[in-house]
LOTIRO-948605 format. One record per residue (C-alpha): residue number from 1; residue in one letter; x, y, z. Coordinates in steps of 0.1 Angstrom, whole numbers, plus 5000, padded with zeros to 4 digits. Layout:
! LOTIRO-948605
LODO seq type east north   up
LODO NUM    A    X     Y    Z
...
END
This chain:
! LOTIRO-948605
LODO seq type east north   up
LODO   1    M 5053  5167 4647
LODO   2    S 5070  5191 4672
LODO   3    R 5105  5181 4683
LODO   4    K 5100  5203 4714
LODO   5    I 5081  5191 4744
LODO   6    L 5069  5210 4775
LODO   7    I 5066  5188 4806
LODO   8    V 5043  5202 4832
LODO   9    E 5042  5188 4867
LODO  10    D 5015  5212 4879
LODO  11    D 4990  5237 4863
LODO  12    I 5005  5266 4844
LODO  13    S 4994  5296 4826
LODO  14    H 4989  5293 4788
LODO  15    E 5017  5317 4780
LODO  16    Y 5042  5289 4782
LODO  17    I 5024  5267 4757
LODO  18    V 5039  5278 4724
LODO  19    D 5051  5255 4696
LODO  20    S 5053  5226 4720
LODO  21    T 5037  5192 4726
LODO  22    V 5026  5195 4763
LODO  23    I 5031  5165 4785
LODO  24    W 5010  5167 4817
LODO  25    W 5027  5148 4845
LODO  26    N 4999  5147 4870
LODO  27    K 4968  5155 4850
LODO  28    S 4945  5140 4824
LODO  29    C 4944  5152 4788
LODO  30    A 4912  5158 4769
LODO  31    N 4909  5143 4734
LODO  32    G 4918  5166 4705
LODO  33    Q 4943  5186 4726
LODO  34    N 4979  5188 4716
LODO  35    C 4990  5171 4748
LODO  36    I 4999  5138 4764
LODO  37    S 4990  5127 4799
LODO  38    I 5020  5106 4810
LODO  39    T 4997  5088 4834
LODO  40    Q 4973  5078 4807
LODO  41    Y 5003  5069 4784
LODO  42    V 5016  5044 4809
LODO  43    E 4981  5030 4815
LODO  44    N 4978  5023 4777
LODO  45    K 5010  5001 4780
LODO  46    S 5006  4991 4816
LODO  47    D 5020  4955 4814
LODO  48    Y 5051  4967 4796
LODO  49    Y 5060  4995 4820
LODO  50    K 5051  4976 4851
LODO  51    T 5074  4948 4840
LODO  52    K 5101  4972 4829
LODO  53    Y 5102  4988 4864
LODO  54    L 5103  4955 4881
LODO  55    E 5133  4946 4859
LODO  56    W 5151  4978 4869
LODO  57    N 5143  4970 4906
LODO  58    A 5158  4935 4901
LODO  59    A 5189  4949 4884
LODO  60    F 5194  4974 4912
LODO  61    L 5192  4946 4938
LODO  62    K 5221  4929 4919
LODO  63    S 5242  4961 4917
LODO  64    K 5278  4954 4926
LODO  65    V 5293  4969 4958
LODO  66    G 5329  4959 4954
LODO  67    D 5329  4922 4946
LODO  68    I 5294  4914 4960
LODO  69    T 5259  4924 4951
LODO  70    L 5239  4951 4970
LODO  71    E 5216  4925 4985
LODO  72    K 5246  4905 4999
LODO  73    Y 5262  4938 5011
LODO  74    Y 5231  4944 5031
LODO  75    Q 5227  4908 5044
LODO  76    I 5217  4907 5080
LODO  77    E 5223  4870 5083
LODO  78    K 5219  4841 5059
LODO  79    G 5183  4840 5047
LODO  80    I 5174  4877 5051
LODO  81    S 5188  4908 5036
LODO  82    F 5182  4943 5049
LODO  83    F 5175  4953 5013
LODO  84    W 5140  4938 5014
LODO  85    L 5132  4962 5043
LODO  86    T 5142  4993 5024
LODO  87    S 5119  5015 5003
LODO  88    L 5131  5000 4971
LODO  89    G 5129  4965 4985
LODO  90    Q 5093  4970 4996
LODO  91    R 5082  4987 4964
LODO  92    C 5055  5006 4982
LODO  93    N 5042  5030 4956
LODO  94    I 5009  5039 4973
LODO  95    V 5024  5064 4998
LODO  96    E 5030  5101 4993
LODO  97    K 5068  5100 4996
LODO  98    S 5074  5072 4971
LODO  99    Q 5091  5081 4938
LODO 100    I 5083  5048 4922
LODO 101    N 5054  5062 4901
LODO 102    N 5076  5090 4888
LODO 103    A 5103  5064 4879
LODO 104    I 5077  5045 4858
LODO 105    K 5066  5077 4842
LODO 106    L 5102  5085 4833
LODO 107    L 5105  5051 4816
LODO 108    A 5075  5062 4794
LODO 109    L 5090  5097 4789
LODO 110    E 5121  5081 4775
LODO 111    D 5100  5063 4749
LODO 112    I 5081  5095 4740
LODO 113    I 5114  5114 4735
LODO 114    K 5127  5087 4712
LODO 115    E 5094  5083 4693
LODO 116    F 5091  5121 4687
LODO 117    C 5128  5126 4680
LODO 118    V 5128  5154 4706
LODO 119    D 5157  5178 4706
LODO 120    E 5145  5202 4733
LODO 121    V 5128  5196 4767
LODO 122    V 5112  5224 4787
LODO 123    L 5102  5214 4823
LODO 124    L 5079  5232 4847
LODO 125    S 5082  5215 4881
LODO 126    N 5086  5222 4918
LODO 127    S 5103  5188 4923
LODO 128    N 5140  5191 4927
LODO 129    E 5144  5153 4922
LODO 130    L 5124  5153 4889
LODO 131    I 5142  5184 4876
LODO 132    A 5177  5170 4883
LODO 133    T 5169  5136 4869
LODO 134    I 5154  5149 4836
LODO 135    Q 5182  5175 4833
LODO 136    D 5209  5148 4837
LODO 137    Y 5192  5126 4810
LODO 138    C 5190  5155 4786
LODO 139    Q 5226  5165 4791
LODO 140    N 5239  5129 4786
LODO 141    G 5217  5126 4754
LODO 142    G 5226  5159 4738
LODO 143    I 5191  5173 4743
LODO 144    K 5185  5210 4751
LODO 145    F 5170  5214 4785
LODO 146    K 5152  5244 4800
LODO 147    K 5137  5247 4835
LODO 148    L 5108  5270 4842
LODO 149    V 5098  5282 4877
LODO 150    S 5061  5279 4886
LODO 151    K 5046  5312 4898
LODO 152    S 5017  5294 4915
LODO 153    R 5037  5282 4945
LODO 154    K 5071  5282 4960
LODO 155    V 5086  5252 4978
LODO 156    I 5113  5255 5004
LODO 157    Y 5136  5225 5006
LODO 158    F 5155  5215 5037
LODO 159    K 5186  5195 5033
LODO 160    I 5186  5166 5058
LODO 161    N 5221  5151 5064
LODO 162    Y 5231  5118 5080
LODO 163    L 5236  5134 5114
LODO 164    S 5200  5147 5116
LODO 165    H 5188  5112 5107
LODO 166    L 5208  5098 5136
LODO 167    I 5194  5123 5161
LODO 168    K 5158  5117 5149
LODO 169    S 5163  5080 5151
LODO 170    I 5175  5082 5187
LODO 171    A 5145  5105 5195
LODO 172    Y 5122  5079 5179
LODO 173    L 5138  5051 5200
LODO 174    I 5128  5070 5232
LODO 175    Y 5092  5074 5219
LODO 176    F 5092  5037 5209
LODO 177    I 5101  5026 5244
LODO 178    L 5076  5050 5261
LODO 179    I 5046  5034 5244
LODO 180    R 5057  4999 5252
LODO 181    S 5059  4979 5284
LODO 182    L 5094  4973 5299
LODO 183    K 5082  4941 5316
LODO 184    S 5094  4909 5300
LODO 185    K 5070  4880 5299
LODO 186    T 5074  4846 5284
LODO 187    Q 5048  4836 5258
LODO 188    Q 5030  4804 5268
LODO 189    D 5005  4786 5247
LODO 190    N 4994  4752 5235
LODO 191    A 4979  4762 5201
LODO 192    S 4988  4744 5169
LODO 193    V 4980  4774 5147
LODO 194    A 4989  4811 5149
LODO 195    F 4975  4841 5132
LODO 196    F 4993  4874 5128
LODO 197    D 4977  4908 5121
LODO 198    M 4975  4944 5132
LODO 199    F 4955  4951 5164
LODO 200    L 4926  4970 5148
LODO 201    N 4888  4967 5149
LODO 202    V 4886  4937 5173
LODO 203    K 4850  4934 5187
LODO 204    I 4835  4910 5212
LODO 205    S 4800  4898 5206
LODO 206    S 4772  4910 5229
LODO 207    Q 4768  4875 5243
LODO 208    N 4806  4872 5249
LODO 209    T 4806  4839 5229
LODO 210    H 4830  4850 5201
LODO 211    Y 4849  4880 5188
LODO 212    K 4849  4895 5153
LODO 213    S 4880  4907 5136
LODO 214    H 4884  4933 5108
LODO 215    Y 4907  4909 5091
LODO 216    W 4894  4874 5099
LODO 217    G 4856  4879 5098
LODO 218    G 4838  4848 5111
LODO 219    L 4868  4825 5111
LODO 220    P 4875  4829 5148
LODO 221    E 4840  4816 5156
LODO 222    F 4843  4788 5131
LODO 223    L 4876  4777 5147
LODO 224    E 4861  4779 5182
LODO 225    K 4832  4756 5171
LODO 226    R 4857  4732 5157
LODO 227    S 4875  4732 5191
LODO 228    I 4907  4743 5174
LODO 229    S 4931  4761 5197
LODO 230    V 4945  4793 5182
LODO 231    L 4971  4819 5191
LODO 232    W 4961  4853 5178
LODO 233    S 4992  4873 5176
LODO 234    H 4986  4910 5171
LODO 235    F 5010  4938 5162
LODO 236    F 5004  4971 5180
LODO 237    Y 4990  4999 5159
LODO 238    R 4988  5032 5177
LODO 239    H 4955  5050 5173
LODO 240    K 4931  5070 5195
LODO 241    A 4914  5040 5211
LODO 242    I 4947  5022 5218
LODO 243    P 4975  5047 5224
LODO 244    N 5000  5023 5239
LODO 245    T 5007  4986 5243
LODO 246    R 4997  4985 5280
LODO 247    I 4961  4992 5270
LODO 248    A 4963  4968 5240
LODO 249    T 4976  4941 5264
LODO 250    R 4946  4947 5288
LODO 251    I 4922  4942 5260
LODO 252    C 4939  4910 5251
LODO 253    E 4936  4898 5287
LODO 254    K 4899  4905 5286
LODO 255    L 4896  4884 5254
LODO 256    N 4916  4856 5270
LODO 257    S 4893  4855 5300
LODO 258    L 4863  4849 5278
LODO 259    F 4876  4823 5254
LODO 260    S 4895  4792 5266
LODO 261    L 4907  4779 5233
LODO 262    H 4918  4812 5218
LODO 263    H 4947  4832 5232
LODO 264    H 4955  4868 5223
LODO 265    S 4988  4884 5226
LODO 266    I 5006  4916 5214
LODO 267    V 5038  4906 5195
LODO 268    D 5057  4938 5200
LODO 269    S 5045  4949 5235
LODO 270    R 5074  4939 5257
LODO 271    I 5107  4956 5251
LODO 272    T 5139  4948 5271
LODO 273    F 5172  4964 5275
LODO 274    K 5188  4935 5255
LODO 275    I 5164  4941 5226
LODO 276    I 5172  4978 5226
LODO 277    C 5210  4973 5226
LODO 278    T 5209  4946 5199
LODO 279    A 5187  4966 5176
LODO 280    L 5208  4998 5182
LODO 281    R 5240  4979 5174
LODO 282    H 5225  4965 5141
LODO 283    Y 5212  4999 5132
LODO 284    L 5247  5016 5137
LODO 285    I 5264  4989 5117
LODO 286    F 5240  4994 5087
LODO 287    F 5241  5031 5093
LODO 288    I 5278  5031 5085
LODO 289    K 5273  5007 5056
LODO 290    S 5247  5030 5041
LODO 291    L 5269  5060 5045
LODO 292    T 5295  5044 5023
LODO 293    L 5269  5041 4995
LODO 294    R 5253  5075 4998
LODO 295    D 5271  5090 4968
LODO 296    K 5274  5060 4946
LODO 297    K 5253  5072 4917
LODO 298    K 5265  5043 4894
LODO 299    I 5244  5016 4912
LODO 300    F 5212  5034 4902
LODO 301    Y 5220  5035 4865
LODO 302    K 5210  5005 4845
LODO 303    S 5218  5014 4809
LODO 304    D 5204  4982 4794
LODO 305    I 5170  4991 4808
LODO 306    S 5169  5029 4808
LODO 307    G 5190  5060 4800
LODO 308    F 5177  5076 4832
LODO 309    N 5199  5075 4863
LODO 310    F 5174  5072 4891
LODO 311    Y 5200  5082 4918
LODO 312    I 5187  5117 4925
LODO 313    L 5151  5105 4922
LODO 314    F 5154  5077 4948
LODO 315    K 5183  5090 4969
LODO 316    K 5163  5106 4997
LODO 317    E 5137  5078 5002
LODO 318    F 5162  5050 4999
LODO 319    N 5187  5067 5023
LODO 320    D 5159  5075 5047
LODO 321    S 5150  5038 5048
LODO 322    C 5187  5028 5051
LODO 323    Y 5197  5050 5080
LODO 324    G 5167  5070 5091
LODO 325    I 5139  5062 5116
LODO 326    G 5125  5035 5094
LODO 327    A 5158  5015 5096
LODO 328    L 5159  5017 5134
LODO 329    R 5123  5007 5136
LODO 330    N 5129  4977 5114
LODO 331    F 5158  4965 5136
LODO 332    L 5137  4969 5167
LODO 333    Y 5109  4948 5152
LODO 334    L 5134  4922 5140
LODO 335    E 5144  4917 5176
LODO 336    L 5109  4918 5191
LODO 337    I 5095  4893 5165
LODO 338    E 5125  4870 5171
LODO 339    V 5119  4869 5209
LODO 340    Y 5082  4863 5203
LODO 341    V 5086  4835 5177
LODO 342    A 5114  4818 5195
LODO 343    S 5092  4816 5227
LODO 344    L 5063  4798 5209
LODO 345    S 5055  4762 5212
LODO 346    H 5058  4744 5178
LODO 347    K 5031  4756 5154
LODO 348    K 5019  4734 5126
LODO 349    L 5006  4764 5107
LODO 350    G 5008  4802 5106
LODO 351    F 4988  4828 5088
LODO 352    Y 4996  4865 5084
LODO 353    I 4979  4894 5068
LODO 354    Q 4998  4900 5036
LODO 355    E 5005  4936 5026
LODO 356    N 5043  4930 5021
LODO 357    Q 5053  4953 5049
LODO 358    P 5088  4948 5066
LODO 359    W 5074  4929 5096
LODO 360    E 5060  4902 5073
LODO 361    T 5095  4896 5057
LODO 362    M 5110  4893 5092
LODO 363    L 5081  4870 5104
LODO 364    I 5085  4846 5074
LODO 365    Y 5123  4844 5080
LODO 366    L 5121  4839 5117
LODO 367    W 5091  4814 5115
LODO 368    K 5113  4792 5093
LODO 369    K 5144  4798 5114
LODO 370    Y 5127  4783 5145
LODO 371    N 5113  4754 5125
LODO 372    H 5076  4760 5128
LODO 373    G 5053  4745 5101
LODO 374    L 5039  4761 5070
LODO 375    I 5033  4799 5069
LODO 376    I 5007  4814 5046
LODO 377    G 5003  4850 5035
LODO 378    V 4966  4862 5033
LODO 379    P 4959  4894 5013
LODO 380    H 4928  4901 5034
LODO 381    S 4914  4929 5011
LODO 382    T 4920  4932 4974
LODO 383    V 4951  4928 4952
LODO 384    R 4953  4958 4929
LODO 385    Y 4970  4957 4896
LODO 386    W 4993  4987 4903
LODO 387    D 5001  4980 4939
LODO 388    M 5037  4971 4933
LODO 389    R 5042  4956 4968
LODO 390    Y 5025  4924 4956
LODO 391    F 5047  4920 4925
LODO 392    Y 5083  4909 4919
LODO 393    H 5105  4906 4888
LODO 394    R 5098  4874 4869
LODO 395    N 5125  4853 4884
LODO 396    A 5122  4864 4920
LODO 397    F 5104  4833 4934
LODO 398    F 5129  4809 4918
LODO 399    E 5159  4830 4929
LODO 400    A 5145  4836 4965
LODO 401    P 5171  4815 4984
LODO 402    S 5200  4830 4965
LODO 403    I 5188  4866 4969
LODO 404    N 5178  4862 5006
LODO 405    L 5142  4868 4999
LODO 406    P 5119  4852 5025
LODO 407    I 5087  4840 5008
LODO 408    P 5056  4823 5024
LODO 409    D 5049  4787 5016
LODO 410    F 5015  4797 5001
LODO 411    I 4996  4828 4993
LODO 412    A 4959  4825 5001
LODO 413    V 4939  4846 4975
LODO 414    N 4903  4855 4981
LODO 415    S 4892  4863 4945
LODO 416    P 4898  4852 4909
LODO 417    I 4911  4887 4902
LODO 418    A 4938  4884 4928
LODO 419    E 4948  4850 4914
LODO 420    K 4949  4864 4879
LODO 421    Y 4972  4893 4888
LODO 422    L 4996  4871 4908
LODO 423    L 4998  4845 4881
LODO 424    S 5004  4872 4855
LODO 425    S 5033  4884 4876
LODO 426    N 5050  4849 4875
LODO 427    V 5040  4838 4910
LODO 428    P 5042  4800 4907
LODO 429    S 5007  4785 4906
LODO 430    Q 5017  4759 4933
LODO 431    L 5022  4788 4957
LODO 432    I 4985  4799 4954
LODO 433    K 4957  4787 4976
LODO 434    K 4921  4798 4971
LODO 435    V 4902  4808 5003
LODO 436    E 4869  4826 5010
LODO 437    A 4870  4864 5014
LODO 438    L 4865  4866 5052
LODO 439    R 4863  4903 5053
LODO 440    Y 4836  4903 5026
LODO 441    M 4813  4874 5035
LODO 442    H 4784  4898 5041
LODO 443    L 4783  4905 5004
LODO 444    Q 4771  4870 4995
LODO 445    Y 4736  4878 5008
LODO 446    K 4731  4910 4989
LODO 447    Q 4708  4913 4959
LODO 448    T 4718  4940 4935
LODO 449    Q 4693  4967 4926
LODO 450    E 4673  4971 4895
LODO 451    I 4688  4995 4869
LODO 452    H 4673  5029 4872
LODO 453    V 4683  5066 4874
LODO 454    F 4689  5077 4910
LODO 455    E 4675  5109 4923
LODO 456    I 4707  5125 4938
LODO 457    R 4702  5130 4975
LODO 458    T 4730  5116 4996
LODO 459    I 4766  5109 4988
LODO 460    L 4787  5086 5010
LODO 461    I 4824  5097 5010
LODO 462    C 4846  5068 5021
LODO 463    G 4879  5081 5036
LODO 464    D 4913  5070 5025
LODO 465    F 4943  5059 5046
LODO 466    L 4964  5087 5031
LODO 467    L 4956  5121 5047
LODO 468    E 4966  5140 5016
LODO 469    T 4941  5120 4994
LODO 470    N 4913  5128 5018
LODO 471    K 4921  5165 5014
LODO 472    K 4920  5163 4977
LODO 473    M 4887  5144 4977
LODO 474    F 4870  5171 4998
LODO 475    T 4884  5197 4975
LODO 476    C 4870  5178 4946
LODO 477    V 4836  5176 4963
LODO 478    Y 4836  5213 4973
LODO 479    D 4844  5224 4937
LODO 480    A 4816  5201 4924
LODO 481    V 4790  5214 4949
LODO 482    K 4795  5249 4937
LODO 483    I 4785  5240 4901
LODO 484    Y 4760  5212 4909
LODO 485    H 4724  5221 4900
LODO 486    G 4706  5204 4929
LODO 487    Q 4708  5198 4966
LODO 488    I 4729  5170 4981
LODO 489    S 4736  5156 5015
LODO 490    L 4771  5145 5024
LODO 491    V 4780  5116 5047
LODO 492    F 4817  5109 5055
LODO 493    K 4830  5076 5068
LODO 494    P 4867  5080 5078
LODO 495    H 4892  5053 5073
LODO 496    P 4896  5035 5107
LODO 497    G 4933  5042 5108
LODO 498    T 4933  5078 5096
LODO 499    P 4914  5105 5115
LODO 500    V 4907  5135 5092
LODO 501    P 4909  5171 5105
LODO 502    T 4875  5189 5104
LODO 503    S 4893  5218 5085
LODO 504    Y 4893  5195 5054
LODO 505    Y 4855  5198 5051
LODO 506    K 4848  5230 5071
LODO 507    N 4831  5246 5040
LODO 508    L 4809  5216 5034
LODO 509    N 4778  5204 5053
LODO 510    V 4792  5169 5062
LODO 511    I 4778  5144 5086
LODO 512    V 4805  5121 5100
LODO 513    R 4794  5085 5106
LODO 514    E 4814  5057 5121
LODO 515    E 4791  5027 5114
LODO 516    T 4802  4999 5091
LODO 517    L 4800  5003 5054
LODO 518    E 4774  4976 5053
LODO 519    Q 4752  4997 5076
LODO 520    L 4757  5029 5058
LODO 521    I 4755  5019 5022
LODO 522    N 4717  5013 5021
LODO 523    E 4711  5049 5033
LODO 524    V 4729  5066 5004
LODO 525    D 4724  5071 4967
LODO 526    I 4760  5073 4955
LODO 527    V 4793  5061 4969
LODO 528    F 4824  5083 4964
LODO 529    T 4857  5066 4972
LODO 530    S 4894  5071 4965
LODO 531    N 4908  5052 4936
LODO 532    I 4926  5027 4959
LODO 533    S 4898  5020 4983
LODO 534    S 4885  4985 4986
LODO 535    S 4852  4999 4998
LODO 536    A 4845  5005 4961
LODO 537    V 4840  4967 4957
LODO 538    D 4812  4968 4983
LODO 539    A 4794  4996 4966
LODO 540    Y 4797  4979 4932
LODO 541    I 4783  4946 4944
LODO 542    Y 4754  4964 4961
LODO 543    G 4746  4980 4927
LODO 544    K 4752  5015 4939
LODO 545    P 4764  5042 4915
LODO 546    L 4801  5044 4922
LODO 547    I 4825  5073 4916
LODO 548    Q 4862  5069 4923
LODO 549    Y 4886  5098 4927
LODO 550    I 4918  5094 4907
LODO 551    D 4949  5113 4918
LODO 552    M 4968  5115 4886
LODO 553    R 5001  5113 4904
LODO 554    Y 4993  5076 4907
LODO 555    F 4980  5051 4882
LODO 556    N 4946  5034 4883
LODO 557    M 4949  5017 4917
LODO 558    S 4912  5007 4917
LODO 559    P 4904  4971 4927
LODO 560    L 4878  4974 4899
LODO 561    R 4903  4984 4873
LODO 562    G 4891  4971 4839
LODO 563    I 4855  4964 4851
LODO 564    D 4826  4982 4834
LODO 565    G 4803  5004 4854
LODO 566    V 4828  5024 4874
LODO 567    N 4830  5062 4871
LODO 568    Y 4864  5079 4875
LODO 569    V 4870  5116 4882
LODO 570    S 4901  5137 4889
LODO 571    D 4886  5171 4896
LODO 572    G 4854  5189 4907
LODO 573    S 4841  5197 4872
LODO 574    E 4842  5160 4862
LODO 575    L 4824  5151 4894
LODO 576    A 4797  5178 4889
LODO 577    Y 4792  5166 4854
LODO 578    L 4783  5131 4866
LODO 579    L 4760  5144 4893
LODO 580    N 4742  5167 4869
LODO 581    K 4736  5140 4843
LODO 582    G 4723  5115 4868
LODO 583    L 4739  5081 4875
LODO 584    I 4725  5047 4868
LODO 585    G 4727  5017 4892
LODO 586    H 4735  4983 4878
LODO 587    K 4725  4947 4880
LODO 588    N 4755  4924 4884
LODO 589    Q 4739  4892 4898
LODO 590    Q 4764  4871 4878
LODO 591    F 4794  4892 4891
LODO 592    D 4814  4871 4917
LODO 593    Y 4843  4893 4927
LODO 594    F 4852  4872 4958
LODO 595    Y 4851  4835 4968
LODO 596    N 4822  4837 4992
LODO 597    D 4811  4801 5001
LODO 598    P 4793  4805 5035
LODO 599    T 4805  4771 5046
LODO 600    L 4841  4783 5044
LODO 601    N 4849  4751 5025
LODO 602    K 4882  4764 5011
LODO 603    W 4894  4774 5046
LODO 604    Q 4883  4740 5059
LODO 605    S 4903  4723 5033
LODO 606    I 4935  4741 5044
LODO 607    I 4928  4735 5081
LODO 608    N 4919  4698 5076
LODO 609    T 4951  4692 5055
LODO 610    H 4976  4710 5077
LODO 611    I 4962  4712 5113
LODO 612    I 4939  4683 5121
END
């Protein structure tokens, strides 16, 4: 076996592939070829590499800065550390800028190098971070290293220093203030329970008798009928329909005029001079703290876990979250949430949409600080195996007080799959509560279709929340259409939080539809989604032929990972192949992905136990 490997981040010409085992970094590898797909390699040992990265993350948390750990160095006050608000504390690997997936691939690369007894590494990449990290590893290990320059594209890198971060953060502060109200208002309510979510997709019924939420489904109506007073606390999310908090507040006032038992409020709408000054002071303190760490390469090197030093790989995103715009935004939210939570009457119970974003960490800490009752995290959609935000190292929940990690009293899971993933990640079973999947209750009434070959006519393309993924999906469709033998019609449903430029599909005959997935799915023959999209579950339960686009920079993020009957593609030729051969629908009447009891018995149990 060759002791020389060629690592390819992007496509290259064949002239480079000589006497080498090729490792594709962001590409699949056909059987029989002398190559390895690092993404597929990780997938084959997914539990091992997922656990290994979480161990590295935990070790990084405990890195020593002088005589104290990194987490203690970044402690804001007892009970909460700024570390959990940084990029590495959040572990969000589903966004474009994250290097977490590359770090996991590097852990696998190290094993390949050892397994093959590699003595020379050739790397073709446009990523300065990847090049420097692999070069450093090779030099320390006595392995020959050669860098090749891709002729296909050139990338210009701009060095961003700490001063530019400071200037951009101050500019962001001005923007933050402009889209919020400067009027201070005390929050008054008599509710015993509070719900926290993002202010998206809230609809009032035509009879003005109840409202429907993208997150909470029919639960508001259920609580209204039970005469349970509720405070609905929304975080402002800027989009076309609601560009500022003043408009968001007016919508809340309309809702409040219709429903006497339910009160709606925007958590982060009212900013004061005191909030601005306090947040800015905290930001500047942690800005200076972060500057002292900016060149400490040693804290990123954990030799007992890996020979790679991840300093260069993570330096930019970690520093950005420590003293960039994200850091200032987090301190602003910390102050806004504290003012809001402190003003509330005592709450017996709180629920929040759980995606492990920074505001959730702040909310949990402040909720407990002001002695409210239980607080429960609710993953409203699906928990995906590779979504690292939901997973911690194996001792995290037991060490939570000592590492200043705010955790909810319970996590309310809406499916057996979500429960399985959390339990396998060492989440204590006593922390898990089962509840009905409020967002997916409509699926309980659907009968799946008979198995048959569909005549390809209409494809529904479900948009992703990442703009770059939408672009790649349309490129994939465009390449497939050119070699597809028949005629197809394309319907595009954008993600509610991500408008897509028409330039992405200008060469395709696409009809844009804004209706719900439930309304559209019966009008199409095939559903095409991104790998991470939860809309894939709807399509699967309806029995529709389902194709998911996999961006090989990521791992299999599908909520249907490991379930038969799902087709995956990574380029246009693979998509065209599936379209040309014909796809088969499926019967899955015994397939219960979610807990979907129409009586909401599980939700009733929580409410009866903790509220009434």
